Each structure stands twice: as structure tokens, then as C-alpha cells.
C-alpha positions in Angstrom: 0.1 -0.3 -0.4 3.3 2.0 0.8 4.0 2.1 -3.1 0.7 3.3 -4.2 0.5 5.9 -1.7 4.0 6.9 -3.5 3.1 6.5 -7.2 -0.7 9.0 -5.9 1.0 11.1 -3.6 -2.1 10.2 -1.4 -2.9 8.4 1.6 -5.5 6.6 0.9 -6.3 5.6 4.2 -6.6 9.2 5.2 -8.5 11.1 1.8 -12.2 11.4 0.7 -12.3 9.9 -3.0 -13.1 12.5 -4.6 -8.8 13.5 -4.4 -8.5 10.8 -7.4 -8.6 12.2 -10.9 -7.7 11.3 -14.1 -4.6 12.6 -13.9 -3.6 10.7 -10.4 -5.2 7.1 -12.7 -2.7 7.9 -15.9 0.3 8.0 -13.0 -0.1 4.3 -12.7 0.2 3.4 -15.9 3.7 2.8 -15.8 3.4 1.0 -12.6 4.2 -2.3 -12.6 1.3 -5.4 -12.1 1.6 -5.2 -8.7 0.7 -1.5 -7.8 -2.0 -1.2 -10.4 -3.6 -4.8 -9.2 -3.2 -3.0 -5.2 -5.1 0.1 -7.0 -8.2 -2.0 -8.8 -8.8 -3.8 -5.6 -9.0 -0.8 -3.7 -11.3 0.8 -5.9 -13.2 -2.8 -5.5 -13.3 -2.5 -2.2 -14.2 1.4 -1.5 -17.4 0.3 -4.0 -18.4 -2.1 -1.4 -18.0 0.1 1.9 -20.1 3.0 -0.2 -22.3 1.0 -1.1 -22.7 -0.8 1.9 -23.6 2.8 3.4 -26.2 4.3 0.7 -23.6 6.7 -0.3 -24.7 7.5 -4.4 -23.0 10.1 -5.1 -19.9 8.1 -3.8 -20.8 5.3 -5.8 -21.1 7.4 -9.1 -18.2 8.7 -9.0 -16.2 5.2 -7.8 -17.2 3.0 -10.9 -16.6 6.3 -13.1 -13.0 6.3 -11.2 -13.3 2.5 -12.2 -14.4 2.5 -15.3 -12.0 5.0 -16.9 -9.3 3.2 -15.4 -10.2 0.0 -16.8 -10.3 1.6 -20.2 -7.5 3.4 -19.8 -4.6 2.2 -17.3 -5.1 -1.5 -16.6 -6.8 -3.3 -20.2 -7.0 -6.1 -18.5 -8.8 -8.9 -21.2 -12.3 -7.5 -21.4 -12.3 -4.0 -21.0 -13.8 -2.8 -22.9 -16.9 -4.2 -21.4 -16.4 -4.4 -17.8 -15.1 -0.1 -18.3 -18.8 0.0 -19.6 -20.8 -1.7 -17.2 -19.1 0.4 -14.1 -20.1 3.8 -16.5 -23.8 2.5 -17.1 -23.5 1.7 -13.0 -22.3 4.6 -12.7 -24.8 6.9 -14.2 -27.4 4.6 -12.2 -26.7 6.4 -9.5 -25.6 10.2 -10.8 -26.4 11.8 -14.1 -23.5 13.6 -14.3 -22.9 15.3 -17.3 -18.7 14.2 -16.8 -20.0 10.4 -16.8 -22.7 11.2 -19.7 -19.6 12.1 -21.3 -17.2 9.7 -20.6 -20.1 7.3 -21.8 -19.9 8.6 -25.4 -16.3 7.2 -25.9 -18.0 3.5 -25.8 -20.0 4.6 -29.2 -17.1 5.1 -30.6 -15.7 2.0 -29.9 -16.7 -1.5 -33.0 -18.5 -3.0 -30.8 -21.1 -0.2 -30.1 -22.1 -0.6 -26.6 -23.6 2.3 -27.2 -26.4 1.9 -29.3 -26.4 5.2 -31.6 -30.0 6.2 -30.7 -29.0 6.7 -26.8 -25.4 8.3 -28.1 -27.5 10.5 -29.9 -29.7 11.3 -26.9 -27.1 11.6 -24.4 -24.9 14.1 -26.6 -27.9 15.7 -26.8 -28.0 16.0 -22.7 -24.3 16.9 -23.0 -24.5 19.5 -25.7 -27.9 21.5 -23.1 -25.9 21.5 -20.2 -22.0 22.1 -22.2 -22.4 23.4 -25.8 -18.5 23.4 -26.1 -18.5 19.8 -25.2 -16.3 18.6 -28.2 -17.0 14.4 -28.0 -20.5 15.0 -28.2 -20.8 17.9 -30.9 -18.5 15.1 -32.7 -21.2 12.4 -32.0 -23.3 14.4 -32.9 -22.1 14.8 -36.4 -21.3 10.9 -36.8 -24.8 10.0 -36.3 
């Protein structure tokens, strides 16, 4: 755990989940398998803890982080499907623009985890809140 704390420059035993962001996750990209897996299991455990306590905003954010982490950093077998399932769970708990933008990535993959109709609908929701969203505008142009 100390190695993981050193890489992230955080004390995972004391921080809020919101202190972990995409940049922190990227710092794990070049770490060894042991450190990457330790973070995965730490985050999986946090999801369970937040669910048990009905901390739904934290559950949503942790699922978002897990989706991002699996898709960008860890990339195990079936990583696209695993990451997609985590972002869907995040959106069940909280309908954040950030999460909606992230799920749009999955409409650009060959397996089309997100159906065209759903991608357009979500992209329009994102544009309503953030007209400058490059990803949402691109999705609307694609479809």
C-alpha cells in the first residue's frame, strides 16, 4: 500500500474519493502489475463500502473512476465491456455530465456498446449543459 500511496502522492487510508481524478489514475499507467492491481482492488473495495453505506454520489464517482481506470490504465481482457458496465452503474447512481461524456466514448468502439439512438440522446443532453463539449458535438456529427 505504501508503494501505491507514493505513486499517487496520497494517503489512500485518509483521503476522500474525490481527491482521485483522471490525472492520478494516469500516473499508474507505467507502474508494475502489482501496484496496478492493488489500486484496482482498493477501488473495488471502496465501491462496496460506499454501496453498503448508501453513499450514492461516492458510488457513482468510484464506478466512473473504475471505468476510466480499466479502460485507460489496466486494459485487462474484456476491458471495454468491463469499463462500459462500470460507467453504466455510475450513471444509475448519478446523472453527471462528466459520466455522460465518458459513456459516449463507448459509442465509437467497434462493438458499439452504446447504441446510436442512445448516443445521440446522451450527446444532446451533454450539449444542453455544455455546448462546447467536443466529444458530444463529434458524436452528433458522426450519427
